[in-house]
C-alpha positions in Angstrom: 13.9 -40.1 -26.3 10.9 -38.5 -24.6 10.5 -34.8 -23.8 10.2 -34.1 -20.1 7.3 -31.9 -19.0 6.1 -30.6 -15.7 2.7 -29.3 -14.7 2.5 -25.4 -14.4 -0.3 -23.4 -13.0 -2.3 -21.6 -15.7 -3.1 -18.6 -13.6 0.1 -17.0 -12.4 -1.5 -13.6 -11.7 -4.0 -14.9 -9.2 -3.9 -12.9 -6.0 -3.4 -14.6 -2.6 -6.5 -14.3 -0.5 -7.8 -15.8 2.7 -11.5 -15.3 3.7 -11.8 -12.7 1.0 -8.9 -10.5 2.3 -5.5 -10.0 0.7 -2.4 -10.7 2.7 -1.6 -7.0 3.5 -5.1 -6.6 4.7 -4.8 -9.6 7.1 -1.5 -8.3 8.3 -3.0 -5.0 9.2 -5.9 -6.7 11.0 -3.7 -9.1 12.9 -1.3 -6.4 14.0 -4.2 -4.4 15.3 -5.4 -7.4 17.3 -1.9 -8.0 18.7 -1.3 -4.4 19.7 -4.7 -4.0 21.3 -4.3 -7.3 23.1 -0.9 -6.2 24.4 -2.3 -2.9 25.7 -5.5 -4.2 27.2 -4.3 -7.7 28.4 -4.8 -6.9 32.1 -8.2 -5.2 31.7 -11.4 -6.9 32.7 -13.1 -5.6 29.5 -10.3 -7.0 27.3 -12.7 -8.7 24.9 -14.6 -5.5 24.2 -11.5 -3.3 23.8 -9.6 -5.8 21.6 -12.3 -7.4 19.4 -14.7 -4.5 18.8 -12.1 -2.2 17.1 -10.6 -5.2 15.2 -14.0 -6.3 13.9 -14.9 -2.7 12.9 -11.5 -2.3 11.1 -12.2 -5.6 9.3 -15.7 -4.4 8.2 -14.3 -1.0 7.1 -11.5 -2.7 5.0 -14.0 -5.1 3.4 -16.5 -2.3 2.6 -13.9 0.2 1.3 -12.1 -2.3 -1.0 -15.3 -3.3 -2.7 -14.7 -2.8 -6.5 -11.1 -1.7 -6.1 -8.1 -3.3 -7.8 -5.6 -5.7 -6.3 -3.3 -4.4 -3.6 -5.4 -1.2 -3.4 -4.3 -0.4 0.2 -0.6 -0.8 -0.6 -0.8 1.5 -3.6 -2.9 4.0 -1.7 -0.4 4.1 1.2 2.5 4.5 -1.2 0.7 7.4 -2.8 0.1 9.1 0.5 3.7 8.7 1.6 5.3 10.1 -1.6 6.1 13.8 -1.8 3.6 16.1 -3.4 5.9 17.1 -6.2 7.8 14.6 -8.2 10.9 15.8 -10.2 12.8 14.2 -13.0 16.1 15.7 -11.9 17.7 16.7 -8.6 18.0 20.4 -7.7 21.1 22.0 -9.4 24.1 22.6 -7.2 24.7 26.0 -8.9 22.2 28.4 -10.3 23.1 30.0 -13.6 20.6 32.4 -15.3 18.9 30.9 -18.3 20.1 32.0 -21.6 17.8 34.5 -23.3 17.6 36.4 -26.5 17.7 40.2 -26.4 15.5 42.2 -28.7 17.2 44.3 -31.3 20.6 42.9 -30.9 22.2 40.9 -33.8 25.0 38.6 -32.7 
């Protein structure tokens, strides 16, 4: 009786990239192209108004992510959206004064 084996990729943590961009980066770039093309589709200068900002955005993303960890833009966006103060517990529904010790009284 022989043991059945299957091939498994050795690198399970490899990030998905196309042309040096991660998938969320490409999504941002393609959404920008789509929105600008929708807005300026009837303009005579469509190529200038659609492709120039998209290429600038592509260069800015490529330059700003140099040396940054995986999914940097996703983590940065989550950090910006979160509230400034994080609390472990919700606010109490009733406020009682905190217990304190009084000086000079023995109880």
